[in-house]
Residue frames as qw, qx, qy, qz and C-alpha x, y, z in Angstrom:
[[0.011, -0.482, -0.098, 0.871, 17.93, 22.49, 36.89],
 [0.173, 0.064, -0.624, -0.759, 16.81, 22.10, 33.22],
 [0.219, -0.411, -0.874, -0.135, 13.82, 19.91, 34.31],
 [0.139, -0.581, -0.494, 0.632, 12.91, 22.58, 36.89],
 [0.022, 0.343, -0.230, -0.911, 13.04, 25.29, 34.21],
 [0.193, -0.135, -0.787, -0.570, 10.91, 23.32, 31.92],
 [0.225, -0.498, -0.819, 0.174, 8.40, 22.68, 34.61],
 [0.106, -0.535, -0.298, 0.783, 8.21, 26.31, 35.52],
 [0.104, 0.174, -0.493, -0.846, 7.75, 27.25, 31.85],
 [0.243, -0.328, -0.855, -0.320, 4.85, 24.74, 31.45],
 [0.208, -0.542, -0.666, 0.468, 3.36, 26.06, 34.70],
 [0.040, -0.407, 0.062, 0.910, 3.62, 29.68, 33.52],
 [0.174, -0.007, -0.663, -0.728, 2.06, 28.74, 30.23],
 [0.236, -0.453, -0.857, -0.060, -0.88, 27.07, 31.90],
 [0.133, -0.618, -0.449, 0.632, -1.51, 30.01, 34.19],
 [0.027, 0.247, -0.326, -0.912, -1.31, 32.25, 31.09],
 [0.182, -0.206, -0.829, -0.486, -3.90, 30.20, 29.48],
 [0.220, -0.586, -0.739, 0.249, -6.15, 30.32, 32.49],
 [0.077, -0.512, -0.139, 0.844, -5.76, 34.22, 32.62],
 [0.165, 0.102, -0.546, -0.815, -6.72, 34.50, 28.90],
 [0.227, -0.370, -0.882, -0.183, -9.56, 32.12, 29.43],
 [0.171, -0.569, -0.609, 0.525, -10.87, 34.24, 32.29],
 [0.046, 0.403, -0.103, -0.908, -10.73, 37.36, 30.25],
 [0.233, -0.044, -0.722, -0.650, -12.55, 35.73, 27.40],
 [0.210, -0.426, -0.868, 0.142, -15.09, 34.27, 29.79],
 [0.097, -0.536, -0.383, 0.746, -15.79, 37.68, 31.23],
 [0.172, 0.313, -0.300, -0.885, -16.36, 39.13, 27.85],
 [0.368, 0.015, -0.740, -0.562, -18.51, 36.28, 26.40],
 [0.516, -0.266, -0.811, -0.067, -20.05, 34.21, 29.11],
 [0.178, -0.132, -0.663, 0.715, -20.34, 36.13, 32.39],
 [0.369, -0.096, -0.075, -0.921, -23.55, 37.97, 31.41],
 [0.775, -0.145, -0.382, -0.481, -25.51, 34.74, 31.47],
 [0.823, -0.113, -0.527, 0.177, -23.40, 32.55, 33.73],
 [0.518, -0.854, -0.042, 0.008, -22.28, 35.09, 36.25],
 [0.186, 0.856, -0.464, 0.134, -18.84, 36.52, 37.01],
 [0.273, -0.484, 0.810, -0.188, -17.91, 33.52, 39.18],
 [0.345, 0.074, -0.878, -0.324, -19.85, 30.94, 37.14],
 [0.180, 0.154, 0.852, -0.467, -22.54, 30.45, 39.81],
 [0.106, 0.463, 0.828, 0.298, -25.24, 31.07, 37.20],
 [0.174, 0.320, 0.102, -0.926, -27.94, 33.63, 36.27],
 [0.682, 0.415, -0.076, -0.597, -29.88, 33.57, 33.18],
 [0.675, 0.375, -0.628, -0.100, -27.56, 30.69, 32.29],
 [0.902, -0.331, -0.275, 0.009, -26.78, 27.53, 34.32],
 [0.433, -0.811, 0.392, 0.039, -24.14, 27.43, 37.02],
 [0.748, 0.515, -0.407, 0.097, -20.78, 26.33, 35.82],
 [0.094, -0.630, 0.633, -0.440, -19.20, 26.17, 39.20],
 [0.892, -0.191, 0.296, -0.285, -19.62, 22.46, 39.68],
 [0.451, -0.444, 0.728, 0.264, -17.12, 19.48, 39.23],
 [0.324, 0.131, 0.827, 0.441, -19.06, 18.00, 36.37],
 [0.357, 0.322, -0.060, -0.875, -21.25, 19.52, 33.66],
 [0.703, 0.227, 0.629, -0.243, -24.13, 17.46, 32.52],
 [0.684, 0.710, 0.108, -0.131, -23.75, 18.56, 28.79],
 [0.371, 0.782, -0.476, 0.153, -19.91, 18.63, 28.81],
 [0.923, -0.381, 0.051, 0.015, -18.62, 15.47, 30.54],
 [0.777, -0.164, 0.165, 0.585, -15.07, 16.06, 29.07],
 [0.164, -0.602, 0.136, 0.769, -12.94, 18.95, 27.73],
 [0.126, 0.068, 0.693, 0.707, -13.47, 18.17, 24.00],
 [0.054, -0.614, -0.775, -0.139, -17.27, 18.25, 24.58],
 [0.251, -0.749, -0.264, 0.554, -16.97, 21.53, 26.52],
 [0.171, -0.341, 0.410, 0.828, -15.11, 23.08, 23.57],
 [0.054, 0.309, 0.793, 0.523, -17.75, 21.91, 21.22],
 [0.123, -0.774, -0.602, 0.156, -20.50, 23.52, 23.35],
 [0.222, -0.684, -0.043, 0.693, -18.55, 26.84, 23.50],
 [0.129, -0.260, 0.533, 0.795, -17.96, 26.85, 19.76],
 [0.129, -0.204, -0.810, -0.535, -21.26, 25.50, 18.54],
 [0.484, -0.174, 0.221, -0.829, -23.77, 26.24, 21.36],
 [0.200, 0.126, 0.954, -0.184, -26.58, 23.90, 22.30],
 [0.228, -0.212, -0.601, -0.736, -29.44, 23.54, 19.93],
 [0.462, -0.541, -0.642, -0.284, -32.85, 24.25, 21.34],
 [0.499, -0.628, -0.360, 0.476, -31.52, 26.32, 24.15],
 [0.073, 0.996, 0.040, -0.043, -30.47, 29.93, 24.68],
 [0.604, -0.519, 0.427, 0.428, -26.74, 28.85, 24.54],
 [0.622, 0.763, -0.073, -0.158, -25.27, 30.28, 21.38],
 [0.885, 0.036, 0.133, 0.444, -22.13, 29.16, 19.64],
 [0.161, -0.905, 0.173, 0.354, -19.18, 31.53, 19.76],
 [0.849, 0.405, 0.208, 0.267, -17.84, 30.81, 16.21],
 [0.252, 0.915, -0.182, 0.257, -15.63, 34.00, 16.39],
 [0.534, -0.685, 0.496, -0.001, -13.31, 32.33, 19.00],
 [0.454, 0.486, -0.742, -0.087, -10.34, 30.31, 17.62],
 [0.862, -0.140, -0.486, -0.037, -10.06, 26.77, 18.63],
 [0.530, 0.120, -0.529, 0.652, -7.27, 27.74, 21.05],
 [0.211, -0.278, 0.196, -0.916, -9.33, 30.53, 22.60],
 [0.770, -0.296, -0.240, -0.512, -12.29, 28.18, 23.10],
 [0.809, -0.099, -0.510, 0.276, -9.91, 25.72, 24.87],
 [0.229, 0.203, -0.437, 0.846, -8.64, 28.56, 27.08],
 [0.490, -0.335, 0.014, -0.805, -12.29, 29.33, 28.02],
 [0.872, -0.154, -0.438, -0.156, -12.92, 25.68, 28.65],
 [0.599, 0.102, -0.564, 0.559, -9.88, 25.58, 30.92],
 [0.113, -0.265, 0.312, -0.905, -11.19, 28.56, 32.91],
 [0.717, -0.250, -0.219, -0.613, -14.70, 26.98, 33.14],
 [0.827, -0.081, -0.545, 0.111, -13.25, 23.83, 34.51],
 [0.311, 0.200, -0.492, 0.788, -11.40, 25.85, 37.14],
 [0.429, -0.347, 0.049, -0.833, -14.75, 27.21, 38.37],
 [0.835, -0.208, -0.433, -0.270, -15.85, 23.70, 39.22],
 [0.659, 0.017, -0.552, 0.510, -13.03, 23.63, 41.80],
 [0.138, -0.426, 0.216, -0.868, -14.43, 26.66, 43.66],
 [0.063, 0.132, 0.844, -0.515, -16.21, 25.96, 46.93],
 [0.145, -0.525, -0.754, -0.367, -19.90, 25.28, 46.42],
 [0.199, -0.484, 0.016, -0.852, -22.11, 28.07, 47.55],
 [0.214, -0.233, -0.840, 0.441, -23.19, 27.68, 51.19],
 [0.266, -0.457, -0.351, -0.772, -26.77, 28.77, 51.73],
 [0.292, -0.094, 0.590, -0.747, -28.85, 29.56, 54.77],
 [0.711, 0.032, -0.113, -0.693, -32.10, 27.60, 55.22],
 [0.496, -0.142, 0.841, -0.161, -33.27, 24.11, 55.84],
 [0.289, 0.208, -0.716, -0.601, -33.71, 22.15, 52.66],
 [0.090, -0.264, -0.958, 0.072, -35.98, 19.49, 54.41],
 [0.158, 0.611, 0.539, -0.558, -38.43, 22.10, 55.43],
 [0.206, 0.436, -0.349, -0.803, -38.15, 23.75, 52.01],
 [0.134, -0.059, -0.919, -0.367, -39.31, 20.43, 50.51],
 [0.013, 0.504, 0.801, -0.322, -42.34, 20.45, 52.82],
 [0.170, 0.597, 0.117, -0.775, -43.14, 24.01, 51.70],
 [0.150, 0.264, -0.681, -0.666, -42.72, 22.96, 48.05],
 [0.109, -0.236, -0.959, -0.110, -45.21, 20.16, 48.58],
 [0.008, -0.542, -0.668, 0.509, -47.65, 22.17, 50.64],
 [0.150, 0.577, -0.022, -0.803, -47.81, 25.15, 48.32],
 [0.750, 0.495, 0.418, -0.129, -48.64, 22.93, 45.25],
 [0.024, 0.728, -0.491, -0.479, -45.52, 23.70, 43.30],
 [0.343, -0.085, 0.902, 0.248, -45.73, 20.12, 41.83],
 [0.524, 0.642, 0.483, -0.282, -48.88, 21.10, 40.00],
 [0.483, 0.860, -0.054, -0.157, -46.66, 22.89, 37.48],
 [0.157, 0.747, -0.645, -0.017, -43.19, 21.63, 37.85],
 [0.969, 0.039, -0.241, -0.030, -41.67, 18.06, 37.47],
 [0.198, -0.701, 0.670, -0.141, -39.10, 16.60, 39.79],
 [0.199, -0.230, 0.952, 0.007, -37.75, 13.13, 38.98],
 [0.126, -0.168, -0.879, -0.428, -40.67, 12.35, 36.71],
 [0.158, -0.629, -0.742, 0.169, -43.48, 13.51, 39.13],
 [0.046, -0.534, -0.192, 0.822, -45.46, 16.73, 38.65],
 [0.512, 0.767, 0.358, -0.144, -47.04, 18.95, 36.07],
 [0.652, 0.081, 0.341, 0.673, -45.35, 20.27, 32.92],
 [0.161, 0.939, 0.276, 0.127, -46.68, 23.79, 32.73],
 [0.124, -0.953, 0.271, 0.046, -43.42, 25.16, 34.17],
 [0.355, 0.653, -0.664, 0.079, -39.70, 24.36, 33.87],
 [0.906, -0.197, -0.366, 0.081, -38.56, 20.92, 35.04],
 [0.275, -0.866, 0.304, -0.286, -36.70, 21.23, 38.35],
 [0.981, -0.109, -0.116, 0.113, -34.92, 17.82, 38.66],
 [0.751, -0.018, -0.066, 0.656, -31.47, 19.39, 38.33],
 [0.086, 0.926, 0.162, 0.329, -32.27, 23.05, 38.80],
 [0.532, -0.817, 0.134, 0.176, -29.75, 23.39, 41.62],
 [0.697, -0.131, 0.419, 0.567, -26.94, 22.41, 39.19],
 [0.435, 0.497, 0.471, 0.585, -28.15, 24.81, 36.59],
 [0.033, -0.823, -0.161, -0.543, -29.07, 28.01, 38.42],
 [0.276, 0.242, -0.537, 0.759, -27.65, 30.10, 41.17],
 [0.154, -0.529, -0.733, 0.399, -29.56, 30.75, 44.44],
 [0.085, 0.406, 0.044, -0.909, -29.87, 34.50, 43.43],
 [0.305, 0.010, -0.620, -0.723, -31.71, 33.33, 40.14],
 [0.299, -0.330, -0.895, 0.038, -33.84, 30.97, 42.21],
 [0.086, -0.479, -0.521, 0.701, -34.87, 33.68, 44.57],
 [0.212, 0.308, -0.155, -0.914, -35.75, 36.16, 41.79],
 [0.278, -0.102, -0.825, -0.480, -37.66, 33.39, 39.94],
 [0.257, -0.465, -0.821, 0.210, -39.89, 33.06, 42.97],
 [0.081, -0.624, -0.357, 0.691, -40.43, 36.72, 44.00],
 [0.295, 0.685, -0.135, -0.652, -40.30, 38.17, 40.43],
 [0.730, 0.120, 0.652, 0.163, -40.84, 35.40, 37.83],
 [0.565, 0.789, 0.240, 0.043, -41.19, 37.73, 34.88],
 [0.193, -0.865, 0.340, 0.314, -37.65, 39.18, 35.35],
 [0.053, 0.497, -0.808, -0.311, -35.98, 36.35, 33.42],
 [0.864, 0.161, 0.236, -0.415, -38.37, 34.05, 31.56],
 [0.507, -0.284, 0.757, 0.298, -36.71, 30.75, 30.38],
 [0.240, 0.288, -0.658, -0.653, -36.67, 29.82, 26.69],
 [0.266, -0.191, -0.915, -0.234, -39.82, 28.08, 25.75],
 [0.151, -0.590, -0.706, 0.363, -42.03, 29.87, 28.29],
 [0.018, -0.024, 0.140, 0.990, -42.55, 33.14, 26.47],
 [0.277, 0.541, 0.689, -0.395, -46.22, 34.27, 26.97],
 [0.020, 0.038, -0.514, -0.856, -48.03, 35.16, 23.87],
 [0.426, 0.487, 0.617, -0.448, -51.72, 36.11, 23.15],
 [0.099, 0.005, 0.677, 0.729, -53.24, 35.89, 19.67],
 [0.434, 0.445, 0.401, -0.673, -56.46, 37.21, 18.29],
 [0.363, 0.239, 0.809, 0.396, -58.33, 35.59, 15.38],
 [0.059, -0.199, -0.359, -0.910, -60.48, 37.45, 12.85],
 [0.448, -0.595, -0.594, -0.303, -63.67, 36.61, 14.82],
 [0.195, -0.748, 0.246, -0.585, -62.17, 38.40, 17.83],
 [0.910, -0.404, -0.093, -0.013, -61.42, 35.32, 19.92],
 [0.075, 0.790, -0.543, 0.277, -58.20, 35.67, 21.96],
 [0.958, -0.151, -0.217, 0.114, -56.08, 32.79, 23.02],
 [0.088, -0.836, 0.475, -0.261, -53.26, 33.20, 25.57],
 [0.969, -0.216, 0.053, 0.105, -50.42, 30.69, 26.39],
 [0.435, -0.658, 0.493, 0.367, -46.85, 29.92, 26.22],
 [0.581, 0.634, -0.394, -0.326, -45.16, 29.71, 22.85],
 [0.868, -0.160, 0.464, 0.072, -44.30, 26.07, 21.99],
 [0.579, 0.040, 0.521, 0.627, -43.15, 26.74, 18.36],
 [0.265, 0.843, 0.144, -0.446, -43.18, 29.55, 15.86],
 [0.554, 0.042, 0.528, 0.642, -42.13, 29.88, 12.21],
 [0.017, -0.130, 0.234, 0.963, -42.82, 32.34, 9.51],
 [0.412, -0.215, -0.580, -0.669, -46.36, 31.03, 8.79],
 [0.693, -0.445, -0.535, -0.188, -47.62, 29.33, 11.92],
 [0.057, -0.500, 0.549, -0.667, -47.55, 29.63, 15.69],
 [0.681, -0.307, -0.658, -0.096, -48.35, 27.05, 18.46],
 [0.235, -0.532, 0.392, -0.713, -49.31, 27.83, 22.01],
 [0.496, -0.259, -0.821, 0.119, -50.02, 25.88, 25.13],
 [0.361, -0.678, -0.116, -0.630, -52.65, 27.48, 27.43],
 [0.255, -0.493, 0.606, -0.569, -52.65, 27.42, 31.28],
 [0.854, -0.143, 0.314, -0.390, -54.76, 24.30, 31.22],
 [0.500, -0.344, 0.752, 0.256, -52.15, 22.44, 29.17],
 [0.670, 0.568, 0.475, -0.040, -54.14, 22.38, 25.92],
 [0.395, -0.205, 0.468, 0.764, -52.25, 22.99, 22.61],
 [0.415, 0.795, 0.308, -0.317, -53.40, 25.47, 20.07],
 [0.476, -0.018, 0.513, 0.715, -52.06, 25.91, 16.45],
 [0.317, 0.837, 0.268, -0.356, -52.78, 28.99, 14.30],
 [0.595, 0.387, 0.279, 0.646, -51.76, 30.13, 10.83],
 [0.247, -0.355, -0.156, 0.888, -50.47, 33.65, 11.14],
 [0.043, -0.150, -0.484, -0.861, -52.51, 34.77, 8.04],
 [0.399, -0.577, -0.685, -0.196, -55.75, 34.01, 10.19],
 [0.479, -0.511, -0.448, 0.556, -54.57, 36.19, 12.95],
 [0.134, 0.890, 0.183, 0.397, -55.29, 39.93, 13.39],
 [0.223, -0.853, 0.348, -0.317, -52.99, 40.44, 16.43],
 [0.849, -0.026, -0.411, 0.331, -49.91, 38.67, 17.99],
 [0.220, -0.877, 0.225, -0.363, -48.89, 40.05, 21.30],
 [0.762, 0.083, -0.511, 0.389, -45.66, 38.90, 22.84],
 [0.498, -0.833, -0.063, -0.233, -45.73, 39.58, 26.49],
 [0.589, 0.381, -0.471, 0.535, -42.07, 40.07, 27.31],
 [0.030, 0.258, -0.597, 0.759, -41.20, 40.09, 31.00],
 [0.726, -0.192, 0.097, -0.653, -44.42, 38.19, 31.77],
 [0.124, 0.160, -0.976, 0.074, -44.55, 34.77, 33.32],
 [0.645, -0.342, -0.509, -0.456, -47.62, 32.47, 33.85],
 [0.582, -0.248, -0.640, 0.436, -46.07, 31.78, 37.27],
 [0.245, -0.911, -0.190, -0.271, -47.45, 34.19, 39.90],
 [0.208, 0.600, -0.496, 0.593, -45.17, 36.17, 42.14],
 [0.713, -0.468, -0.505, 0.131, -44.70, 34.68, 45.57],
 [0.265, 0.352, -0.310, 0.843, -43.27, 37.96, 46.87],
 [0.349, -0.308, 0.335, -0.819, -44.65, 38.43, 50.48],
 [0.857, -0.161, -0.215, -0.439, -46.18, 35.01, 50.50],
 [0.836, -0.082, -0.419, 0.346, -43.27, 33.35, 52.20],
 [0.456, -0.872, 0.091, 0.151, -41.49, 34.63, 55.31],
 [0.217, 0.801, -0.557, -0.034, -37.73, 35.43, 54.84],
 [0.395, -0.376, 0.834, -0.086, -36.89, 32.09, 56.64],
 [0.779, 0.327, 0.514, -0.147, -39.41, 30.14, 54.49],
 [0.581, 0.788, -0.162, -0.123, -37.95, 31.65, 51.30],
 [0.019, -0.683, 0.730, -0.015, -34.43, 30.69, 52.44],
 [0.622, -0.083, 0.757, -0.182, -35.69, 27.13, 53.14],
 [0.771, 0.525, 0.313, -0.179, -37.30, 26.78, 49.74],
 [0.384, 0.826, -0.406, -0.076, -34.24, 28.07, 47.93],
 [0.321, -0.505, 0.795, -0.103, -32.07, 25.62, 49.99],
 [0.730, 0.156, 0.652, -0.131, -34.32, 22.74, 48.78],
 [0.668, 0.728, 0.069, -0.136, -34.18, 23.89, 45.12],
 [0.111, 0.813, -0.572, 0.015, -30.48, 24.38, 45.25],
 [0.499, -0.369, 0.777, -0.104, -30.15, 20.83, 46.50],
 [0.824, 0.395, 0.374, -0.158, -31.87, 19.43, 43.41],
 [0.032, -0.716, 0.571, 0.399, -28.88, 18.41, 41.21],
 [0.675, 0.370, -0.512, -0.381, -30.12, 15.40, 39.26],
 [0.109, 0.290, -0.928, 0.207, -28.94, 12.80, 41.59],
 [0.649, -0.322, -0.584, -0.365, -31.51, 9.92, 42.35]]
C-alpha cells in the first residue's frame, strides 16, 4: 500500500509539472510555436526529436538562453524549475500524433522542380541561396505557416530576410535583404545575390520594408489540389537523407 501511495504521489507531481509547464508554454511560447506546438513564426515542436535540443538539459538551456542568431529569445525571467516544467511539456508535444495532410508529396516535388523553386531555395545542398533553406522545413514549420508563406510571403518574413532599400548622397538606391547591420554600417544582398556594404553616414535614406518579401506571392498560381501537393512535399522535408 505504501509503495502504491508513493507511486501515486510521484505521478500526481509529474502531472502537476506538466500542467504548470503547459500554462507557462501558453504564456511565453505559443505565440510563435502555436498552441499545440505545430509551429507558426517559430518551428514546430510537436516532433519526437528537436534538432537543437537532443536532450532535456539542452532544451532547458535553449528555453533559458535562447538561440543566438535566430529569433528565439532567452526567457531569463523563468526559474530553472519553471524552465524544466516548460521543457517537460514541450517533450510531451512530440508524442502527439503528427499532422496528417491532404495532398501528394511526390507530385508536390514535381511542382517544386517545375516552377523553379530551387533557383532560390536549397534542399540538401542543391539550389540557390536567395531564400531560406528548406532541407528540414517540415520539421520547423507547420503546414499553415507553409501555406501562408506561399500565398502571402510578406505576412511573416524570416529573420535575415528583411527587405531594405538605401539611398546614397548621389541619389542611387540599392534594394536587397539585410545581411548585417550595426550602428555605423549596413550590408545588403540584392536579388542577384551581390553583396553591398554602406556606411550609414553616407546614406540619405534607409527604408525598412516591413511585411515585404522578395519572394512573389503564388496566390492563384496553383490550383487548390496543387497547393496541397506542394505543402505535403515541403512538410515531408525533415532533414533525413
